[in-house]
N, C-alpha and C positions, 0 to 999 in steps of 0.2 A: 499311770504313764502311757498306757496304750491308748486310752481315751483321748489324751492330749495330742497324740501323734495322729489320730484319726481326725480330730478337729482341724489340725493343721493341713491335712490332705484335702479337706473340704474347703478350707479358706480360699485357696487360689482359684479353683474353678467358680466358686460363688462370687468372689471379687470380680472375676473376669466377666461373668454373666451380668453382674450388677453394673459394671462399667459400660457394657454394651447396651443395657436397657436405659441407662441414663442418657447415653449418646443418642439412642433412638428417640427417646421422649424429647430431648432438646431439639433434634432435627425436626420432629413433628410440630413442635411449638413454633419454630422458626418458619416452617412451611405454612402453618395456620395463620401466622401473623402476615405473611406475604399475601395470602389469599384474601384476608380481611382488608389489607391496605389496597390491593388491586380492585376489590369490589367497591370500596369507598371512592377510589379515584374514578371508576367507571360511573358511579352514581352522580358524582360531582360533575363529571363531563356531560352526562345526560341533562342534569338540571340546568347547567350553564348554556347548553345548546338549545334549550326551549322545548325539549321533547315532552316535558311533563306539564 
C-alpha cells in the first residue's frame, strides 16, 4: 500500500512536468514552422524581384 501512495505522490509532479514539456515542444514546433515559412517567403520575394 505504501508503494501505491508513493507512486501517486510522483504522478502529479511528473504529469505537470510532462505537460510543460509538451507545451514547450509544441511552441518550438510552431516557431520553427513560422521561421521556415518566413524564409520561404523571403526566398520567393528574392526570386520574383530578379535578384538571382
